[in-house]
C-alpha positions in Angstrom: -100.5 -64.2 78.9 -103.2 -62.3 77.1 -106.8 -63.4 77.3 -109.2 -64.1 80.1 -108.9 -67.4 82.0 -111.6 -69.0 84.2 -113.7 -72.1 84.2 -116.3 -70.2 82.0 -114.2 -70.7 78.9 -113.3 -74.4 79.3 -116.3 -75.9 77.5 -115.8 -73.5 74.6 -112.2 -74.6 74.2 -113.2 -78.3 74.5 -115.7 -77.8 71.7 -112.9 -76.4 69.5 -110.5 -79.2 70.4 -113.1 -81.9 69.7 -113.6 -80.4 66.2 -109.8 -80.2 65.5 -109.6 -83.9 66.5 -112.6 -84.5 64.2 -110.8 -82.8 61.3 -107.9 -85.2 61.7 -110.4 -88.1 61.4 -111.7 -86.5 58.2 -108.2 -86.4 56.8 -107.8 -90.1 57.7 -111.2 -90.9 55.9 -112.8 -91.9 59.2 -116.0 -90.0 58.8 -118.0 -91.8 61.5 -115.4 -90.8 64.1 -115.5 -87.3 62.7 -119.3 -87.3 63.1 -119.0 -88.3 66.7 -116.5 -85.4 67.3 -119.0 -83.0 65.7 -121.7 -84.2 68.1 -119.3 -83.8 71.1 -118.5 -80.2 70.0 -122.3 -79.5 69.9 -122.7 -80.9 73.4 -119.9 -78.8 74.8 -121.3 -75.7 73.0 -124.8 -76.4 74.3 -123.7 -75.9 77.9 -120.9 -73.3 77.7 -123.3 -70.4 78.0 -125.0 -71.8 81.0 -121.7 -72.4 82.7 -120.5 -68.9 81.9 -123.6 -67.3 83.4 -122.9 -69.1 86.8 -120.0 -66.7 87.3 -121.8 -63.6 88.6 -118.8 -61.3 88.9 -117.7 -61.3 85.2 -116.6 -57.9 83.9 -117.9 -56.4 80.7 -114.6 -57.3 79.0 -115.0 -60.9 80.1 -118.5 -61.0 78.8 -117.4 -59.6 75.5 -114.5 -61.9 75.3 -116.8 -64.8 75.9 -119.1 -63.8 73.0 -116.1 -63.4 70.7 -114.4 -66.7 71.4 -117.7 -68.5 71.3 -118.4 -67.2 67.8 -114.8 -67.8 66.7 -114.9 -71.4 67.9 -118.4 -71.9 66.3 -116.9 -71.0 62.9 -114.3 -73.7 63.4 -116.7 -76.3 64.8 -119.9 -75.8 63.0 -118.8 -74.2 59.7 -115.3 -75.2 58.7 -115.5 -78.7 60.2 -118.9 -79.6 58.5 -117.5 -78.1 55.3 -114.6 -80.6 55.5 -116.9 -83.5 56.2 -119.1 -82.5 53.3 -116.3 -82.1 50.8 -114.7 -85.5 51.8 -118.1 -87.2 51.4 -119.2 -85.8 48.1 -116.2 -84.4 46.2 -115.8 -87.6 44.1 -119.5 -87.5 43.0 -119.7 -83.8 42.1 -116.7 -81.7 43.0 -118.1 -78.4 42.0 -121.4 -78.8 43.9 -119.4 -80.0 46.9 -117.2 -76.9 46.9 -120.2 -74.7 46.5 -122.0 -76.2 49.5 -118.9 -76.3 51.7 -118.2 -72.6 50.8 -121.8 -71.7 51.5 -121.9 -73.1 55.0 -118.7 -71.3 55.9 -119.6 -67.9 54.5 -123.2 -68.1 55.8 -121.9 -69.1 59.2 -119.5 -66.1 59.3 -122.2 -63.7 58.3 -124.6 -65.1 60.9 -122.1 -65.1 63.7 -120.7 -61.6 62.8 -124.3 -60.3 62.8 -125.0 -62.0 66.1 -122.0 -60.5 67.8 -123.0 -57.0 66.8 -126.7 -57.5 67.9 -125.8 -59.3 71.1 -123.4 -56.6 72.2 -126.0 -53.9 71.6 -128.7 -56.0 73.4 -126.5 -56.5 76.5 -126.1 -52.7 76.8 -129.8 -52.4 77.4 -130.7 -55.6 79.2 -129.1 -58.4 81.2 -132.0 -60.8 80.4 -131.2 -64.0 78.6 -132.3 -64.4 75.0 -135.7 -66.1 74.4 -135.2 -67.0 70.8 -132.6 -67.1 67.9 -132.8 -65.3 64.6 -132.3 -67.9 61.9 -131.0 -71.5 62.4 -128.3 -71.7 65.1 -125.0 -73.0 63.7 -124.8 -75.6 66.4 -127.8 -77.3 64.8 -125.5 -79.0 62.3 -124.2 -81.1 65.2 -127.6 -82.9 65.2 -128.7 -82.5 61.5 -125.6 -83.9 59.8 -125.2 -86.9 62.1 -128.9 -87.7 61.6 -128.4 -87.6 57.8 -125.3 -89.7 58.1 -127.2 -92.2 60.2 -129.5 -92.7 57.1 -126.5 -93.5 54.9 -126.9 -97.3 54.8 -130.6 -97.0 54.0 -130.1 -94.5 51.2 -127.1 -96.4 49.7 -129.0 -99.7 49.8 -132.2 -98.2 48.3 -130.5 -96.0 45.7 -126.7 -95.6 45.5 -123.7 -94.0 47.2 -123.8 -91.0 44.8 -127.4 -90.3 45.8 -126.4 -90.3 49.5 -123.5 -88.0 48.7 -125.7 -85.5 46.8 -128.4 -85.7 49.5 -125.8 -84.9 52.2 -124.4 -82.0 50.2 -127.9 -80.6 49.4 -128.8 -80.6 53.1 -125.5 -78.8 53.9 -126.5 -76.2 51.3 -130.0 -75.9 52.8 -128.6 -75.5 56.3 -126.3 -72.7 55.0 -129.3 -70.9 53.7 -131.3 -71.3 57.0 -128.3 -69.8 58.9 -129.0 -66.4 57.4 -132.8 -66.5 56.8 -134.6 -64.1 59.2 -137.0 -66.2 61.3 -137.3 -67.0 65.0 -136.2 -70.2 66.6 -137.2 -70.6 70.2 -134.3 -71.3 72.6 -134.7 -74.7 74.3 -135.7 -74.8 77.9 -134.1 -77.3 80.3 -136.6 -80.0 79.5 -136.1 -79.5 75.8 -132.3 -79.6 76.3 -132.7 -83.0 78.0 -134.8 -84.2 75.1 -132.2 -83.1 72.6 -129.5 -84.9 74.6 -131.5 -88.1 74.6 -132.2 -87.7 70.9 -128.4 -87.2 70.3 -127.7 -90.3 72.3 -130.1 -92.3 70.1 -128.2 -91.1 67.0 -124.9 -92.1 68.6 -126.3 -95.6 69.4 -127.6 -95.8 65.8 -124.2 -94.9 64.4 -122.4 -97.4 66.7 -124.7 -100.4 66.0 -126.1 -99.8 62.5 
């Protein structure tokens, strides 16, 4: 079989599988379940790089393969999947705006990840040190941003209307797409910050379950 097979790729593939399952929930109009799948994809992606780096004898081809499959899976998980969620939520309110935002997050994500692949390969030729920061907003951020917005659905709907929530959700998707390709630095989280992020995500999950 073609490809490189080791424990270092398992979390990347689990992230993709979680998003595919989430897409089936979108098609079944079960958006809350889809949001959970998006968060699980984000959790798997958060640790796949750390797991990959524990294998010290990776060849250059294995490292390059890891970069490529991570970006390809990210397009599915954090671009196509959120685009589907957004379109399902807002298409009945403003179909054109919904299509624009969904298209924007996919195209911006492709641009960002393609650029990252080029720059990361060049960087690894000159150093083996880990990155200290990101350029622009990481695509995995949607796994926290969109669930947080969805958590506010009941409040927005009760205060305003369903259509206001739908347009708010779509506007945030459009803003996220823009921040994917804006050139600014975002510090990579250290271990303590990763733990904080996981606790914050857990609070969002509890909120979605009980609210």
